[in-house]
Backbone bond lengths (Angstrom), bond angles and torsions (degrees), N, CA, C in turn:
res aa  C-N    CA-C-N  psi(-1)  N-CA   C-N-CA  omega(-1)  CA-C   N-CA-C  phi
1 X - - - 1.473 - - 1.524 112.35 -
2 X 1.343 116.67 3.45 1.465 120.87 176.46 1.527 111.83 54.51
3 X 1.333 114.13 61.33 1.461 120.18 -175.90 1.508 114.18 -55.65
4 X 1.345 117.38 -33.09 1.468 120.00 -179.06 1.528 110.92 -65.44
5 X 1.338 116.69 -37.96 1.474 120.05 177.24 1.521 110.97 -65.43
6 X 1.336 115.59 -43.32 1.467 120.78 -178.82 1.525 110.25 -63.86
7 X 1.331 116.63 -40.66 1.470 120.40 178.69 1.524 110.87 -62.06
8 X 1.332 116.68 -44.16 1.476 120.71 -179.42 1.526 110.49 -62.96
9 X 1.341 117.02 -40.87 1.466 120.18 -179.88 1.527 110.35 -66.63
10 X 1.342 117.24 -41.73 1.468 120.74 178.43 1.532 110.56 -62.88
11 X 1.336 115.99 -43.67 1.468 120.26 177.22 1.523 110.58 -61.76
12 X 1.329 116.15 -42.43 1.469 120.69 179.82 1.522 110.97 -63.20
13 X 1.339 117.15 -36.95 1.463 120.03 178.72 1.524 111.14 -64.08
14 X 1.321 116.63 -43.02 1.459 119.99 -179.85 1.529 111.53 -68.01
15 X 1.327 116.80 -45.00 1.466 119.73 179.55 1.525 111.21 -65.17
16 X 1.332 116.63 -37.75 1.464 120.26 176.94 1.522 110.87 -64.56
17 X 1.333 115.85 -40.15 1.466 120.04 178.95 1.529 111.20 -62.31
18 X 1.346 116.60 -41.93 1.460 121.18 -176.76 1.522 112.32 -72.79
19 X 1.329 116.50 -44.71 1.471 120.47 -169.01 1.531 114.63 -101.57
20 X 1.340 117.47 -21.67 1.465 119.37 -174.36 1.525 112.08 -119.34
21 X 1.341 117.25 -49.57 1.465 120.76 -172.24 1.519 113.40 -82.25
22 X 1.332 117.64 -31.55 1.472 120.37 -179.24 1.524 110.37 -137.91
23 X 1.340 117.93 59.83 1.466 120.46 -176.62 1.520 113.65 -67.97
24 X 1.340 116.81 -17.92 1.465 119.47 -178.18 1.527 111.95 -81.06
25 X 1.341 117.57 -10.51 1.455 121.45 -179.40 1.523 110.92 -95.01
26 X 1.333 115.13 155.23 1.463 119.18 174.34 1.524 109.04 -67.00
27 X 1.326 116.36 143.08 1.466 120.81 179.29 1.520 111.03 -59.22
28 X 1.329 116.81 -39.26 1.463 120.61 -178.91 1.522 111.10 -65.14
29 X 1.336 116.97 -38.31 1.461 120.40 178.40 1.526 111.24 -63.30
30 X 1.336 115.67 -38.21 1.466 120.12 178.80 1.524 110.33 -67.84
31 X 1.335 116.32 -43.87 1.459 120.74 -178.86 1.524 112.54 -64.28
32 X 1.339 116.46 -32.71 1.468 120.76 -177.52 1.526 112.97 -93.92
33 X 1.322 117.02 5.32 1.465 121.63 178.96 1.535 109.35 -73.96
34 X 1.340 117.16 107.36 1.463 119.88 -174.93 1.528 112.00 -67.03
35 X 1.340 116.89 -28.47 1.457 119.79 178.69 1.537 110.83 -66.95
36 X 1.323 115.71 -42.53 1.462 119.74 176.96 1.528 110.06 -62.57
37 X 1.333 116.52 -41.60 1.459 120.53 178.59 1.527 110.94 -59.06
38 X 1.318 116.67 -43.65 1.472 121.10 179.48 1.529 110.80 -63.40
39 X 1.340 116.63 -41.34 1.465 120.26 179.40 1.526 111.49 -65.13
40 X 1.323 116.88 -39.83 1.466 120.48 178.64 1.533 110.25 -65.72
41 X 1.339 116.70 -41.92 1.465 119.99 178.09 1.530 110.37 -64.35
42 X 1.343 116.82 -40.79 1.464 120.48 177.49 1.532 110.20 -60.15
43 X 1.327 116.22 -40.55 1.469 120.45 178.07 1.521 111.25 -63.34
44 X 1.338 116.40 -43.40 1.467 119.56 -178.72 1.522 111.10 -64.49
45 X 1.334 117.35 -38.95 1.471 120.16 177.92 1.525 110.89 -64.85
46 X 1.343 115.93 -44.02 1.468 120.00 -179.31 1.527 110.96 -64.61
47 X 1.335 116.65 -43.38 1.471 120.58 -179.84 1.527 110.59 -65.66
48 X 1.341 116.37 -41.76 1.468 120.39 178.23 1.525 110.46 -60.15
49 X 1.324 117.14 -43.56 1.469 120.48 178.85 1.531 110.29 -65.08
50 X 1.340 115.90 -33.47 1.457 119.92 178.00 1.517 111.85 -64.21
51 X 1.332 116.84 -40.43 1.467 120.66 176.79 1.533 110.93 -63.84
52 X 1.335 116.08 -39.17 1.463 119.92 -179.38 1.525 111.19 -63.63
53 X 1.335 116.93 -48.78 1.463 119.56 -177.72 1.521 111.37 -69.72
54 X 1.318 116.38 -29.99 1.462 120.04 177.17 1.534 110.53 -66.79
55 X 1.336 115.71 -43.77 1.465 119.96 176.22 1.525 111.29 -64.10
56 X 1.323 115.97 -35.57 1.472 121.29 -179.80 1.526 110.26 -60.73
57 X 1.328 116.86 -46.38 1.466 120.85 -178.73 1.532 112.46 -77.67
58 X 1.337 116.64 -23.09 1.472 120.20 -177.00 1.523 112.95 -94.89
59 X 1.326 117.25 10.39 1.468 120.60 -173.35 1.526 112.12 -55.21
60 X 1.331 117.84 -45.85 1.471 121.19 -178.06 1.529 111.12 -68.53
61 X 1.322 115.72 -41.08 1.468 119.87 -179.48 1.523 111.55 -65.93
62 X 1.344 116.75 -37.64 1.463 120.53 -177.19 1.522 112.53 -69.36
63 X 1.333 117.72 -21.73 1.465 120.40 176.58 1.530 109.80 -59.58
64 X 1.339 116.35 -34.88 1.467 122.09 -179.86 1.525 111.08 -87.49
65 X 1.346 115.65 -48.68 1.473 120.03 -173.82 1.521 113.70 -77.42
66 X 1.347 116.27 -37.73 1.468 120.14 -176.28 1.522 109.30 -137.85
67 X 1.324 117.92 72.94 1.465 121.26 -175.31 1.533 114.29 -59.51
68 X 1.348 117.58 -40.19 1.462 120.13 -179.78 1.518 111.26 -66.45
69 X 1.333 116.06 -44.70 1.457 120.60 178.38 1.529 110.29 -63.95
70 X 1.327 115.98 -39.85 1.457 121.11 179.67 1.523 111.08 -61.15
71 X 1.337 115.88 -38.96 1.465 120.11 178.34 1.529 110.68 -63.55
72 X 1.329 116.81 -43.46 1.467 120.91 179.02 1.527 111.18 -65.36
73 X 1.337 116.42 -38.99 1.467 120.41 179.65 1.522 111.43 -61.45
74 X 1.340 116.78 -34.76 1.468 120.55 -177.30 1.523 112.29 -71.88
75 X 1.341 117.10 -12.54 1.466 120.19 176.39 1.530 111.20 -69.14
76 X 1.343 115.49 -21.48 1.468 120.96 176.64 1.521 107.77 -106.29
77 X 1.325 116.82 124.59 1.463 120.57 -176.41 1.529 110.72 -65.67
78 X 1.321 115.96 153.68 1.468 120.69 178.47 1.526 110.68 -63.62
79 X 1.336 116.32 -32.56 1.466 120.03 177.80 1.523 110.82 -61.85
80 X 1.331 115.93 -43.73 1.466 120.31 178.53 1.523 110.98 -66.22
81 X 1.328 116.22 -41.86 1.460 120.12 178.12 1.520 111.53 -57.59
82 X 1.334 116.01 -46.99 1.468 120.19 -179.16 1.524 111.54 -67.19
83 X 1.325 117.16 -36.77 1.469 120.81 178.12 1.523 110.31 -61.35
84 X 1.345 116.74 -49.64 1.469 120.94 178.73 1.526 110.31 -62.86
85 X 1.334 116.20 -38.65 1.469 121.64 179.10 1.528 111.18 -57.33
86 X 1.326 117.41 -49.41 1.469 120.48 -177.92 1.532 111.87 -69.80
87 X 1.331 116.93 -35.55 1.465 119.91 178.06 1.531 110.30 -64.12
88 X 1.329 116.76 -45.35 1.471 120.63 179.55 1.526 111.32 -63.51
89 X 1.321 117.15 -39.73 1.463 120.45 178.03 1.519 111.22 -63.16
90 X 1.330 116.07 -43.57 1.471 120.09 178.80 1.524 110.65 -61.31
91 X 1.340 116.40 -44.87 1.462 120.46 -179.22 1.524 111.59 -64.08
92 X 1.338 117.14 -39.75 1.472 120.92 179.55 1.530 110.38 -62.82
93 X 1.343 116.68 -47.08 1.466 120.42 179.94 1.527 110.91 -65.78
94 X 1.336 117.16 -39.51 1.469 121.35 -179.87 1.526 111.10 -64.83
95 X 1.335 116.66 -44.08 1.466 120.15 178.39 1.523 111.16 -63.71
96 X 1.326 116.63 -37.53 1.457 119.78 175.03 1.517 111.28 -62.11
97 X 1.326 116.34 -41.44 1.469 121.69 179.60 1.530 111.15 -63.33
98 X 1.354 118.19 -31.99 1.467 121.31 177.68 1.518 111.46 -61.89
99 X 1.333 116.76 -28.89 1.464 121.02 -179.94 1.517 110.51 -85.12
100 X 1.334 116.96 -51.81 1.467 121.47 177.62 1.520 108.75 -172.23
101 X 1.323 115.95 163.07 1.464 119.06 178.00 1.525 110.57 -67.19
102 X 1.334 116.67 -28.51 1.470 119.58 177.35 1.535 110.67 -65.74
103 X 1.340 116.23 -41.85 1.465 120.05 178.25 1.527 110.46 -64.12
104 X 1.335 116.53 -37.91 1.465 120.47 178.35 1.526 110.85 -63.26
105 X 1.332 116.88 -41.69 1.465 121.05 178.14 1.524 110.44 -66.32
106 X 1.338 115.80 -41.45 1.471 120.21 179.68 1.523 111.04 -58.83
107 X 1.343 116.93 -49.25 1.458 119.54 -177.50 1.523 112.02 -71.92
108 X 1.323 117.03 -31.73 1.465 119.80 175.47 1.522 110.39 -64.34
109 X 1.335 116.49 -42.47 1.464 120.89 177.22 1.532 110.30 -65.12
110 X 1.328 116.29 -41.02 1.465 121.24 179.86 1.532 110.77 -62.22
111 X 1.321 116.19 -42.98 1.470 121.43 178.23 1.524 110.62 -62.50
112 X 1.344 115.85 -43.87 1.465 119.81 178.78 1.521 110.74 -62.23
113 X 1.329 117.53 -42.91 1.462 121.59 -178.86 1.529 110.94 -65.21
114 X 1.345 117.12 -38.03 1.461 120.79 176.31 1.526 110.77 -60.69
115 X 1.334 115.34 -43.81 1.474 119.52 179.02 1.524 111.28 -66.16
116 X 1.326 117.04 -45.93 1.465 120.87 -175.95 1.529 111.05 -66.32
117 X 1.328 115.41 -34.59 1.469 119.09 175.91 1.528 110.17 -63.29
118 X 1.332 116.79 -48.30 1.461 120.76 -177.94 1.528 111.80 -66.59
119 X 1.323 115.99 -36.34 1.464 121.44 -176.00 1.515 112.96 -76.77
120 X 1.334 116.79 -38.51 1.465 118.23 -171.51 1.528 114.55 -137.37
121 X 1.331 117.96 -50.79 1.468 120.73 -167.96 1.521 113.85 -62.73
122 X 1.335 118.18 -33.54 1.464 120.34 -174.57 1.521 112.55 -67.69
123 X 1.320 116.92 -12.69 1.467 120.64 -179.41 1.523 112.80 -83.74
124 X 1.347 116.52 -6.87 1.466 120.04 -176.04 1.519 110.86 -107.16
125 X 1.335 116.86 139.73 1.470 120.24 -178.24 1.521 112.28 -63.57
126 X 1.282 117.02 138.57 1.466 127.62 176.93 1.527 112.89 67.59
127 X 1.341 117.76 -45.59 1.470 119.78 178.22 1.526 109.14 -59.59
128 X 1.336 115.77 -45.93 1.458 119.99 178.89 1.514 112.07 -63.70
129 X 1.315 117.59 -41.59 1.472 121.36 179.35 1.523 111.54 -64.36
130 X 1.330 116.28 -45.99 1.468 120.67 179.82 1.527 110.99 -62.32
131 X 1.340 116.23 -41.67 1.463 119.88 179.81 1.514 111.17 -65.91
132 X 1.337 117.25 -41.71 1.466 121.07 179.63 1.527 111.29 -60.59
133 X 1.338 116.37 -43.68 1.464 120.60 178.36 1.528 110.85 -65.01
134 X 1.333 115.72 -40.07 1.469 120.41 178.88 1.522 111.26 -63.56
135 X 1.330 116.94 -37.79 1.464 121.35 -178.36 1.530 111.88 -65.29
136 X 1.330 117.34 -29.18 1.465 120.59 177.22 1.534 110.67 -74.61
137 X 1.329 116.19 -37.00 1.467 121.10 -175.69 1.534 112.23 -80.10
138 X 1.331 117.93 -30.80 1.467 121.86 -173.60 1.542 114.83 -54.91
139 X 1.339 120.42 -41.59 1.471 118.71 178.70 1.521 113.36 -56.67
140 X 1.329 117.28 -31.24 1.462 120.74 178.11 1.530 111.00 -69.54
141 X 1.335 116.22 -33.23 1.463 119.25 176.55 1.522 111.03 -71.29
142 X 1.334 116.30 -27.52 1.463 119.06 173.61 1.513 111.12 -62.20
143 X 1.336 116.51 -42.75 1.469 121.13 176.26 1.528 110.14 -67.99
144 X 1.330 116.08 -37.53 1.469 121.11 179.36 1.528 110.25 -61.01
145 X 1.321 117.28 -43.58 1.465 121.20 179.44 1.528 111.03 -64.06
146 X 1.326 116.48 -30.57 1.463 120.43 178.61 1.532 111.04 -68.03
147 X 1.349 116.56 -45.69 1.468 120.33 -178.75 1.527 112.62 -80.82
148 X 1.338 116.93 -23.79 1.470 122.92 177.23 1.530 112.60 58.33
149 X 1.326 115.15 36.93 1.469 120.49 176.22 1.525 108.73 -111.22
150 X 1.308 117.03 98.14 1.466 121.04 -173.91 1.533 110.86 -96.85
151 X 1.328 115.98 65.67 1.454 120.86 177.76 1.533 109.88 -76.88
152 X 1.320 115.81 146.59 1.466 120.03 179.56 1.528 111.82 -61.95
153 X 1.333 116.55 -34.13 1.455 120.59 -178.29 1.527 111.11 -61.52
154 X 1.327 116.41 -30.63 1.469 120.39 179.52 1.520 110.48 -62.50
155 X 1.314 116.36 -42.51 1.464 120.92 -178.34 1.527 111.23 -71.51
156 X 1.330 117.14 -30.42 1.467 120.03 175.72 1.524 109.88 -65.53
157 X 1.349 116.76 -43.75 1.462 120.86 175.20 1.530 110.47 -60.04
158 X 1.340 115.70 -43.99 1.469 121.01 -176.84 1.528 111.47 -63.88
159 X 1.337 116.67 -39.84 1.474 120.44 179.98 1.521 110.24 -65.35
160 X 1.335 117.12 -43.94 1.473 120.60 178.47 1.526 110.35 -60.90
161 X 1.328 116.61 -46.80 1.461 121.41 179.20 1.523 110.82 -61.06
162 X 1.332 116.09 -44.80 1.468 121.43 -178.92 1.530 111.05 -59.78
163 X 1.325 117.10 -44.71 1.471 121.05 -177.82 1.535 111.61 -66.51
164 X 1.332 116.80 -41.55 1.471 120.02 179.34 1.528 109.97 -64.47
165 X 1.322 116.46 -42.05 1.472 120.02 179.14 1.521 110.88 -67.16
166 X 1.325 116.73 -37.60 1.468 120.58 177.57 1.530 110.52 -63.09
167 X 1.320 116.63 -41.60 1.471 120.73 175.99 1.522 109.72 -61.28
168 X 1.324 116.26 -42.71 1.468 119.88 -179.96 1.524 111.26 -62.21
169 X 1.325 116.97 -38.69 1.466 120.32 -179.81 1.526 111.59 -64.14
170 X 1.316 116.90 -38.92 1.476 119.82 179.26 1.528 110.08 -71.49
171 X 1.339 116.87 -35.84 1.463 120.51 174.89 1.533 109.74 -61.54
172 X 1.327 116.85 -41.05 1.469 120.77 177.83 1.521 110.55 -61.94
173 X 1.341 117.02 -36.06 1.473 120.12 176.75 1.523 110.94 -65.06
174 X 1.335 116.68 -39.66 1.465 120.49 176.46 1.531 110.46 -65.29
175 X 1.311 115.05 -38.50 1.463 121.77 -179.55 1.532 111.49 -66.31
176 X 1.344 116.30 -35.74 1.471 121.79 -173.97 1.519 113.01 -107.08
177 X 1.305 117.87 25.19 1.465 121.44 -172.51 1.525 112.83 -60.99
178 X 1.324 118.22 -33.86 1.467 120.54 -178.17 1.532 110.96 -65.94
179 X 1.335 116.20 -49.32 1.461 119.84 179.65 1.508 112.41 -66.02
180 X 1.339 117.20 -37.92 1.466 121.01 178.70 1.526 110.95 -64.48
181 X 1.318 116.05 -41.45 1.462 121.25 -179.32 1.524 111.16 -64.50
182 X 1.328 116.92 -43.04 1.462 120.61 -177.63 1.520 112.70 -72.43
183 X 1.339 117.63 -21.72 1.464 121.02 -179.09 1.530 112.80 -108.63
184 X 1.327 115.86 14.35 1.468 122.42 174.59 1.528 113.36 61.99
185 X 1.327 116.00 37.36 1.465 120.69 172.69 1.528 106.90 -86.16
186 X 1.315 117.07 115.16 1.469 121.03 -175.16 1.526 111.29 -85.43
187 X 1.333 115.63 65.81 1.464 120.38 178.75 1.532 109.89 -78.90
188 X 1.316 116.48 172.70 1.468 120.67 -178.54 1.530 112.10 -59.64
189 X 1.346 119.52 -48.53 1.472 118.64 179.15 1.533 113.09 -63.41
190 X 1.341 116.49 -35.86 1.468 120.24 -179.33 1.517 111.09 -68.26
191 X 1.317 116.98 -44.79 1.461 120.84 -173.78 1.521 113.25 -84.03
192 X 1.338 117.38 -36.75 1.470 120.32 -173.24 1.530 114.05 -115.40
193 X 1.325 117.10 -9.80 1.455 119.89 178.58 1.524 113.33 99.65
194 X 1.322 115.15 160.31 1.469 121.12 -176.87 1.522 112.11 -67.16
195 X 1.323 117.20 -37.70 1.466 120.35 -178.30 1.530 110.84 -62.75
196 X 1.329 116.64 -42.63 1.470 120.46 178.59 1.531 110.47 -64.41
197 X 1.343 116.30 -40.10 1.468 120.41 178.46 1.531 110.45 -62.01
198 X 1.327 116.35 -40.60 1.467 120.29 178.38 1.532 111.11 -65.78
199 X 1.329 116.51 -35.01 1.472 120.37 177.67 1.520 110.48 -65.77
200 X 1.338 116.37 -42.11 1.474 120.71 177.79 1.526 110.19 -61.92
201 X 1.328 116.59 -44.89 1.473 120.75 -179.93 1.527 110.70 -61.25
202 X 1.326 116.54 -43.42 1.469 120.60 179.38 1.528 110.95 -62.54
203 X 1.323 116.92 -40.56 1.470 121.23 177.65 1.527 110.92 -62.79
204 X 1.328 116.56 -40.45 1.466 120.74 178.42 1.527 111.07 -66.99
205 X 1.335 116.32 -36.45 1.471 119.88 176.73 1.525 110.82 -62.44
206 X 1.324 116.11 -41.77 1.475 120.13 175.87 1.523 110.00 -64.19
207 X 1.348 116.11 -37.10 1.463 120.83 -179.98 1.518 113.40 -63.30
208 X 1.343 117.49 -27.83 1.465 119.83 179.15 1.527 112.38 -67.23
209 X 1.328 116.53 -15.66 1.469 119.61 178.10 1.523 112.06 -59.57
210 X 1.343 116.58 -35.68 1.470 120.13 -176.58 1.524 112.25 -64.46
211 X 1.356 119.86 -55.67 1.471 117.78 177.92 1.521 113.15 -63.41
212 X 1.351 117.13 -34.14 1.468 119.57 178.58 1.525 110.68 -64.47
213 X 1.338 116.70 -39.68 1.462 120.50 178.14 1.534 110.58 -59.59
214 X 1.327 116.78 -47.40 1.467 120.39 -179.36 1.518 111.16 -66.02
215 X 1.338 117.10 -40.36 1.455 120.34 -177.97 1.520 112.12 -67.67
216 X 1.317 116.92 -33.52 1.467 120.72 -177.00 1.523 112.37 -89.04
217 X 1.332 117.19 -39.30 1.469 120.67 -171.53 1.530 115.41 -105.27
218 X 1.316 117.69 -21.99 1.472 120.00 -176.03 1.525 111.47 -106.08
219 X 1.326 116.27 -49.71 1.465 120.28 -177.28 1.527 111.01 -95.17
220 X 1.328 114.68 160.12 1.458 120.58 179.35 1.531 108.77 -93.45
221 X 1.316 116.34 105.76 1.468 120.34 177.63 1.529 110.75 -113.46
222 X 1.328 115.73 18.97 1.458 120.28 177.05 1.515 112.44 59.03
223 X 1.337 114.65 -135.37 1.464 119.95 -179.18 1.525 112.74 -81.49
224 X 1.331 117.04 -0.67 1.463 118.69 179.80 1.528 111.43 -69.13
225 X 1.327 117.02 -14.34 1.472 118.05 176.27 1.528 111.24 -60.62
226 X 1.349 116.79 -26.01 1.471 120.69 175.72 1.525 109.73 -61.01
227 X 1.338 115.17 -42.27 1.472 119.90 178.69 1.518 111.27 -59.90
228 X 1.334 117.34 -43.66 1.463 120.74 -177.60 1.525 111.34 -67.44
229 X 1.339 117.20 -37.68 1.468 119.83 176.91 1.531 110.58 -63.74
230 X 1.325 115.94 -48.56 1.466 120.55 -178.16 1.532 110.89 -65.71
231 X 1.335 116.27 -44.65 1.467 119.31 -178.11 1.517 111.22 -63.32
232 X 1.342 117.13 -31.61 1.460 117.42 179.95 1.523 111.91 -74.08
233 X 1.317 116.65 -32.10 1.467 119.21 172.74 1.531 110.28 -63.40
234 X 1.334 115.21 -40.19 1.470 120.21 178.07 1.525 110.16 -65.57
235 X 1.341 117.30 -38.70 1.463 121.01 179.76 1.530 111.80 -67.11
236 X 1.331 116.99 -32.38 1.476 119.80 175.70 1.531 109.68 -65.62
237 X 1.340 116.21 -43.44 1.468 120.40 176.26 1.528 109.83 -64.02
238 X 1.328 116.17 -37.24 1.472 121.92 177.33 1.529 110.43 -59.33
239 X 1.329 116.68 -45.81 1.472 121.11 -179.29 1.524 111.19 -63.07
240 X 1.324 116.62 -39.93 1.466 120.30 179.29 1.533 110.67 -65.69
241 X 1.329 116.07 -41.82 1.462 120.85 178.97 1.527 110.40 -67.19
242 X 1.338 116.57 -35.88 1.462 121.77 -177.60 1.526 111.70 -56.32
243 X 1.319 116.24 -47.37 1.464 120.18 -175.27 1.529 112.20 -74.39
244 X 1.330 117.17 -10.32 1.465 120.55 175.24 1.525 112.19 -103.52
245 X 1.337 115.83 4.03 1.465 120.71 -178.67 1.526 110.16 -88.61
246 X 1.336 114.93 140.19 1.459 119.07 -176.55 1.527 113.89 -133.19
247 X 1.295 118.77 -18.76 1.461 120.58 -176.10 1.514 112.84 -133.54
248 X 1.323 116.02 178.26 1.459 122.47 -176.39 1.523 112.29 -59.92
249 X 1.333 116.43 -39.62 1.472 120.09 -178.66 1.528 110.54 -58.83
250 X 1.333 117.11 -42.56 1.468 121.12 179.46 1.523 111.08 -64.96
251 X 1.334 116.78 -41.04 1.465 120.44 -178.12 1.531 111.67 -70.67
252 X 1.325 116.69 -32.83 1.469 120.47 175.79 1.528 109.71 -62.76
253 X 1.336 116.67 -40.95 1.476 120.68 178.33 1.527 111.13 -64.25
254 X 1.330 116.31 -41.26 1.469 120.14 178.41 1.527 110.50 -65.75
255 X 1.319 116.19 -39.67 1.470 121.11 177.45 1.533 110.24 -60.78
256 X 1.331 115.81 -43.87 1.460 121.01 179.13 1.532 111.05 -62.51
257 X 1.328 116.84 -38.67 1.466 121.65 179.21 1.529 110.96 -62.64
258 X 1.336 116.23 -40.47 1.469 119.98 177.73 1.525 111.23 -66.93
259 X 1.326 116.36 -35.46 1.468 119.51 176.31 1.520 110.77 -62.01
260 X 1.340 116.03 -41.36 1.473 120.70 178.52 1.525 110.16 -60.83
261 X 1.351 116.79 -43.08 1.466 120.97 179.64 1.524 110.34 -61.89
262 X 1.333 116.75 -42.68 1.465 121.11 -178.23 1.527 111.31 -67.51
263 X 1.329 117.18 -45.35 1.467 120.63 -179.93 1.531 110.62 -65.92
264 X 1.330 116.26 -41.20 1.468 120.05 177.06 1.525 110.51 -61.78
265 X 1.340 116.13 -37.51 1.466 120.20 178.45 1.510 112.10 -62.40
266 X 1.340 116.30 -38.64 1.466 120.70 177.72 1.525 110.55 -64.35
267 X 1.325 116.17 -48.71 1.469 121.09 -178.58 1.526 111.61 -63.65
268 X 1.335 115.80 -38.18 1.470 120.55 -175.81 1.526 113.73 -76.96
269 X 1.324 117.64 -2.93 1.472 119.64 174.85 1.525 110.49 -58.06
270 X 1.328 116.41 -32.54 1.468 119.96 -179.36 1.524 111.75 -64.49
271 X 1.346 117.55 -18.58 1.464 120.70 179.83 1.527 112.55 -74.08
272 X 1.330 116.64 -12.79 1.464 119.24 179.07 1.528 110.31 -60.57
273 X 1.333 114.25 -42.14 1.470 118.63 179.49 1.526 108.62 -154.29
274 X 1.341 117.68 80.28 1.474 120.71 -177.36 1.516 113.83 -59.18
275 X 1.337 117.69 -24.00 1.469 120.83 -177.97 1.524 111.76 -66.17
276 X 1.337 117.03 -18.65 1.470 119.90 178.91 1.521 110.02 -58.90
277 X 1.334 116.93 -41.90 1.463 120.73 -179.97 1.522 110.25 -66.70
278 X 1.338 116.51 -44.18 1.457 120.71 -179.54 1.526 110.86 -61.76
279 X 1.338 116.51 -45.64 1.465 120.48 -179.95 1.522 110.98 -64.70
280 X 1.325 115.29 -38.72 1.471 119.48 179.61 1.511 111.37 -64.41
281 X 1.354 116.78 -39.75 1.451 121.01 178.43 1.532 111.11 -64.31
282 X 1.333 116.61 -42.88 1.464 121.19 -179.71 1.533 111.02 -62.89
283 X 1.353 115.78 -43.82 1.451 120.53 179.97 1.543 110.37 -65.43
284 X 1.329 115.55 -37.92 1.456 119.98 -179.04 1.534 110.47 -66.46
285 X 1.332 115.67 -40.78 1.457 120.27 -179.99 1.519 112.27 -66.82
286 X 1.355 115.08 -32.44 1.472 118.48 178.29 1.515 111.27 -68.30
């Protein structure tokens, strides 16, 4: 279920809630909000179930692309995988229902989209990539709907995150081209070639300039602008390395670099307003 990914997303949801989605609230109030906690847990259950069903459908492809992981996956029977999958889905929908019927519908739709992506959409070029990126961003919109604070800066953050994740998804297609080709997954590299995929990635990298410009020059993101400056220098190096990459080993390194950018972005959310932590500590001590 890729617990490390789920932990990072849960942490990102809490940090986003404190620093971006509800900046007018005390950090301690956000942390102690039981409704937010339930929504985050519902998200983790839904995402975990999504990883399970994705592995279930990718079993044949992973034999080629990830033989060691495939061997470990076979230690757990498909019956057990499906049982845990349905239990997690039920718990996610139930926890959403505890908050409101709207939250229950949101998570039910999210669960369905995770399944439909794994079952069908991921086999199609660009549609699968766009859906995969959307599935990562959607849990944050669930929290956004809870706080009902529709600031423009939130959407600028979301666009930057969406584009980086979309780039990562296409890199994963380049990384897994052998397994995709043998299992008739019509990804961008399979259908249009590696050069075209690299052109799309480069275009998306240029596209990230727009949200970065707004985040650095228009909106107040505190000291997090340092992160955007540094990450863009890294992305320029990424683009240069991309066009010199030819095999799976190179694409794995590029994938890892994007993971570093994403994890650093989560941690650097606290730079938006570091005083929130200080004020929260003072209030807690009182």
